[in-house]
C-alpha positions in Angstrom: 0.3 0.1 0.0 1.4 3.3 -0.9 0.7 6.9 0.5 0.6 9.8 -1.7 -0.9 13.5 -1.9 -2.3 15.5 -5.2 -1.8 19.2 -5.6 -4.5 21.3 -7.7 -3.4 24.8 -6.1 -6.5 25.9 -5.1 -7.0 29.7 -4.3 -10.1 30.5 -2.5 -9.3 34.6 -3.0 -7.3 34.6 -5.9 -5.0 37.2 -6.5 -0.8 37.1 -7.0 -0.2 37.3 -3.5 -2.0 34.3 -2.8 -1.1 32.5 -5.6 2.3 32.6 -4.5 1.8 31.5 -1.1 -0.4 28.4 -2.1 2.7 27.1 -4.2 5.1 27.8 -1.6 2.8 26.4 1.3 2.4 22.8 -1.4 6.0 22.7 -1.4 6.3 22.9 2.3 3.6 20.0 2.6 5.3 17.5 -0.1 8.7 18.1 2.0 6.8 17.1 5.3 5.4 14.0 3.0 9.1 13.3 2.1 9.9 13.5 5.9 7.2 11.1 7.1 7.1 8.5 4.8 5.1 9.5 1.8 5.6 7.4 -1.1 4.5 10.1 -3.9 3.4 13.6 -4.5 1.1 14.1 -7.6 0.8 17.7 -9.4 -2.2 18.3 -12.1 -2.3 20.3 -14.9 -5.2 22.2 -15.7 -5.7 25.7 -17.1 -7.8 28.7 -16.6 -9.9 27.2 -14.1 -9.9 30.0 -11.3 -10.2 28.9 -7.9 -10.1 25.3 -8.7 -6.8 24.7 -9.9 -4.2 27.0 -10.7 -1.8 24.5 -11.1 -1.0 24.8 -14.9 2.9 24.6 -14.8 3.0 21.0 -13.1 6.7 20.5 -14.5 8.1 23.4 -12.6 6.2 22.9 -9.4 7.3 19.4 -9.1 10.8 20.5 -10.1 10.6 22.8 -7.2 9.9 19.9 -4.8 12.2 17.2 -6.1 14.9 19.8 -5.0 13.6 20.3 -1.9 13.1 16.4 -0.8 15.3 13.6 -1.2 13.0 10.5 -1.3 9.6 11.2 -2.4 8.6 10.8 -5.8 7.1 13.2 -7.9 4.9 12.5 -10.6 2.3 14.0 -13.5 -1.4 13.5 -12.6 -1.5 14.4 -15.2 0.0 15.7 -18.4 -2.8 17.3 -20.5 -2.1 14.7 -23.7 -3.8 16.9 -26.5 -1.3 17.8 -28.5 -2.2 21.5 -28.9 -1.4 21.5 -24.9 1.7 19.4 -24.7 3.6 18.5 -27.9 4.8 14.9 -27.0 8.5 15.3 -27.9 8.3 18.2 -25.1 6.9 16.0 -22.7 9.3 13.4 -23.1 12.2 16.2 -23.2 10.9 17.7 -19.7 9.8 14.9 -17.7 13.3 12.8 -18.5 15.3 16.3 -17.8 13.1 16.2 -14.4 14.2 12.7 -13.9 17.8 13.3 -14.3 17.3 16.4 -11.8 15.8 14.2 -9.3 17.9 11.0 -8.8 15.1 9.0 -11.1 12.0 9.8 -8.9 9.6 10.8 -11.8 6.4 9.0 -12.7 4.2 10.0 -15.5 0.4 10.0 -16.0 -1.4 11.5 -18.8 -5.3 12.7 -19.2 -7.3 14.4 -22.1 -7.8 17.5 -20.4 -11.1 18.0 -21.6 -13.4 20.4 -20.0 -14.8 23.1 -22.1 -13.0 25.8 -20.4 -9.3 24.2 -21.2 -9.9 22.8 -24.7 -11.4 26.3 -26.0 -8.2 28.1 -24.3 -6.3 26.3 -26.4 -8.9 25.6 -29.3 -8.2 21.7 -29.2 -10.9 19.9 -30.8 -12.7 17.7 -28.2 -13.0 14.2 -30.9 -9.0 14.0 -31.0 -8.3 14.0 -27.7 -9.0 10.5 -27.1 -6.6 9.4 -30.1 -3.7 12.0 -29.0 -3.8 10.7 -25.6 -3.2 7.2 -26.4 -0.8 8.4 -29.2 1.2 10.4 -26.5 1.5 7.0 -24.5 3.0 5.0 -27.4 5.5 7.7 -28.4 6.8 8.2 -24.6 8.7 5.3 -24.2 10.3 5.0 -28.1 11.4 9.0 -27.3 13.0 7.9 -24.0 14.9 4.7 -25.4 18.6 5.1 -26.8 19.1 6.0 -30.5 16.6 8.0 -33.0 13.3 7.9 -32.7 10.2 8.7 -35.3 6.6 8.4 -35.5 4.2 8.9 -38.0 0.1 9.2 -37.7 -2.7 11.2 -38.6 -2.4 13.5 -35.7 1.8 13.5 -35.2 4.7 13.3 -37.4 8.4 13.3 -36.1 10.8 12.5 -38.4 14.0 10.6 -37.0 15.6 12.6 -34.0 17.6 11.7 -31.4 15.2 12.8 -28.3 17.4 14.3 -25.8 17.7 13.7 -22.9 17.4 10.5 -21.6 15.9 9.9 -18.3 17.8 8.5 -15.5 15.1 5.3 -14.8 16.3 2.5 -17.0 14.0 1.9 -19.7 11.9 4.7 -18.7 9.9 6.2 -15.9 6.5 4.2 -15.1 3.2 5.6 -17.1 0.0 6.1 -15.4 -3.6 7.3 -17.2 -6.6 9.2 -15.6 -9.3 6.8 -15.4 -12.6 7.7 -14.3 -14.5 5.6 -16.3 -15.2 2.1 -17.0 -13.9 2.5 -20.4 -10.9 4.2 -19.4 -10.2 1.6 -16.9 -10.5 -1.0 -19.3 -8.0 1.2 -21.6 -5.2 1.7 -18.8 -5.6 -1.9 -18.5 -5.2 -3.0 -21.9 -2.2 -0.5 -22.6 -0.4 -1.9 -19.2 -0.5 1.6 -17.5 -1.2 2.4 -14.0 -4.9 3.6 -13.5 -5.3 6.8 -11.1 -9.0 6.7 -10.4 -9.2 10.4 -10.1 -12.7 10.3 -8.0 -13.5 10.8 -4.6 -16.5 8.1 -4.7 -15.2 6.3 -1.9 -14.3 2.5 -1.0 -16.8 0.8 -2.8 -16.6 2.7 -6.0 -13.3 1.5 -5.8 -14.3 -2.1 -5.3 -15.9 -1.7 -8.4 -13.0 -0.1 -10.1 -10.9 -2.7 -9.1 -12.6 -5.6 -10.5 -13.1 -3.5 -13.7 -9.4 -2.7 -14.0 -8.2 -6.5 -13.2 -10.7 -7.8 -16.1 -8.5 -5.5 -18.5 -5.3 -6.5 -17.2 -6.3 -10.3 -17.2 -7.6 -9.8 -20.8 -4.6 -7.4 -21.8 -2.5 -8.6 -25.5 1.1 -8.3 -23.9 1.6 -6.9 -27.6 -0.8 -3.9 -26.6 1.7 -3.0 -23.5 2.5 0.8 -25.0 5.7 0.7 -22.7 8.9 -1.8 -22.0 6.7 -3.3 -19.0 3.3 -3.1 -17.8 2.6 -1.0 -14.9 -0.4 -2.7 -13.1 -1.5 -0.3 -10.4 -4.5 1.3 -9.2 -4.7 4.6 -7.3 -7.6 5.8 -5.3 -8.3 9.5 -4.0 -9.6 11.1 -0.8 -10.2 14.2 0.4 -8.3 14.4 3.9 -8.2 16.1 7.5 -6.9 14.4 10.2 -6.9 16.2 13.6 -6.8 15.1 17.2 -10.1 16.7 17.4 -12.6 14.7 15.4 -15.3 17.1 14.8 -13.3 19.9 14.0 -11.6 17.7 11.2 -14.9 17.2 9.9 -15.8 20.7 10.0 -13.1 22.1 8.3 -13.1 19.0 5.8 -16.7 19.4 4.6 -16.1 23.6 4.4 -13.1 22.6 2.3 -15.0 20.0 0.2 -17.8 22.3 -0.3 -15.3 25.0 -2.0 -13.7 22.0 -3.8 -16.7 20.9 -5.1 -18.7 24.3 -6.2 -15.7 25.8 -7.4 -15.4 22.8 -10.4 -19.3 22.9 -10.7 -18.7 26.4 -11.8 -16.7 25.4 -14.4 -18.3 22.0 -15.8 -22.0 23.3 -15.1 -22.3 26.9 -15.3 -22.7 27.2 -11.5 -22.2 30.1 -9.2 -18.8 31.2 -8.0 -17.4 29.3 -4.9 -18.3 30.3 -1.8 -15.8 31.0 1.1 -18.3 32.1 3.9 -19.8 29.7 6.6 -23.9 30.4 6.4 -26.4 28.6 8.3 -27.3 25.9 6.1 -23.7 24.8 5.6 -24.5 21.4 7.0 -24.4 17.6 5.0 -28.2 17.9 4.5 -27.9 21.2 2.5 -24.4 20.0 0.7 -26.5 16.6 -0.5 -29.5 18.8 -1.6 -27.4 20.7 -3.8 -25.1 18.1 -5.3 -28.4 16.8 -6.5 -29.6 19.9 -8.1 -26.5 19.4 -9.9 -26.8 16.1 -10.8 -30.6 17.1 -12.0 -28.7 20.0 -14.1 -26.1 17.9 -15.8 -28.2 15.0 -16.5 -30.5 17.7 -18.4 -28.3 19.8 -20.1 -25.3 16.7 -21.1 -22.3 18.2 -19.0 -19.7 16.5 -18.1 -18.1 16.1 -14.7 -15.3 13.5 -15.1 -14.1 11.9 -12.0 -16.9 13.7 -9.7 -19.6 10.5 -9.7 -20.5 11.5 -5.9 -24.2 11.7 -6.3 -25.6 7.9 -5.4 -29.8 9.2 -5.6 -31.6 7.5 -8.4 -29.7 4.8 -9.8 -28.2 1.9 -8.4 -24.4 2.2 -7.3 -23.1 -0.4 -10.0 -24.7 2.0 -13.0 -23.1 5.1 -11.4 -20.1 3.7 -10.8 -17.5 5.6 -12.9 -20.6 7.8 -14.8 -19.1 11.3 -16.3 -22.6 12.9 -15.7 -22.7 13.0 -12.2 -21.6 15.9 -10.1 -22.0 16.3 -6.4 -20.9 16.0 -2.9 -19.5 13.0 -0.9 -19.0 13.6 2.5 -17.7 10.2 3.2 -14.2 11.0 3.5 -10.9 10.8 5.5 -11.9 13.1 8.1 -11.8 13.0 11.8 -8.8 11.6 14.0 -6.2 8.9 13.6 -8.7 6.1 14.4 -10.7 7.4 11.9 -8.2 7.6 9.4 -7.0 4.2 9.8 -10.7 2.7 9.3 -11.2 4.8 6.5 -8.1 3.6 4.8 -8.4 -0.1 5.9 -11.5 0.2 3.8 -9.7 1.6 0.8 -6.9 -1.3 1.1 -10.0 -3.9 1.2 -11.2 -2.4 -2.1 -8.1 -3.3 -3.5 -6.2 0.2 -4.5 -2.1 0.1 -4.4 -2.3 3.8 -3.5 -4.1 6.2 -1.8 -3.8 9.9 -3.1 -4.8 12.4 -0.1 -5.9 15.6 -1.5 -5.2 18.2 1.9 -4.8 21.6 -0.3 -8.4 22.3 -0.8 -9.0 26.3 -1.1 -10.5 26.9 2.6 -8.3 24.6 4.6 -5.5 26.6 6.1 -1.5 25.4 5.5 -1.6 24.5 9.3 -4.2 22.4 9.1 -2.7 20.8 6.0 0.8 20.3 7.9 -1.0 19.0 11.0 -3.0 16.1 9.0 0.1 15.2 6.5 2.2 15.0 10.0 -0.6 12.5 11.6 -1.0 11.1 8.7 2.9 9.9 8.4 3.5 9.5 11.9 0.8 6.8 13.3 -1.2 6.0 10.0 1.7 5.0 7.7 3.5 3.0 10.1 0.0 1.1 10.9 -0.1 -0.3 7.4 3.6 -0.8 6.9 3.0 -3.2 10.0 
């Protein structure tokens, strides 16, 4: 069982000073994670998603983290794969450079970067995002091998070139893919790449994702593995606030999660701007009611919220697992004291996850709370599962 953290770069009150502080705080959190035994630090890539994710240059952030740490791995979760965002050769070059500087600690995940806001920013054709993501996964191992590399397809034409530098990890860094639906889990398993299940739907959902991913791995044709080796690894996610005071942890976590959910709903469903105040309706019942309203909006208007399949009303749980057309609020996260955290992690272990990615940095959660949560997990929870 591996433990990691993932950074969106959320900014509750966007301005230059606050943006700078969020990045500096995130680096401090990563340094503490390195000290207390976490295995990985992941960084997203999003563009023009004010409030929700200001981490638009993860290669720079991860380089800073690598320079400040000595053991923890640094990973892209994920690189936006469409070529208008990132040309595959540039992805290979940047990742290899970071791998050299970090001493061979890089993991590379890819995804479609398919929000309307982001696609429109770069003029990306939504119809090519899946094909180009798969092609990026095929290009990277070849570009990282010794000798000249070339690649030709309808979307990409690379003449014979030595792509430099080469990564320190031989033959190449592990490859992963963002997965929120059964179709993407099947694709990841068939291509031999790790699955980053980027949703907060909880242990029951993860058990179903585990089943789907394992079935794809078992049915895989070895010739379809895109890299020099398969990465059969399923990572799940959880929001986390872990303090000595259980009630305080849950209160802070739910408030942060409300900001997290409302900020992405703003971009995915044309919802209002996220709120940072606490009002009289700030309770789980009201949050669930708003979540159901958003879910209804998505179903009516056909918007997509990849990875946020959190509302479970109406359809059966199995019908809803991995659905991209669900948005909402699942309060069953890693909130509470150390004992609560151990119980929650055990549920994820029982569900079959190989790695649990914690999100501490939600827009309204103070840096000091993030640091205490990381310390509590590192000093009490991680050793429990290591034993």
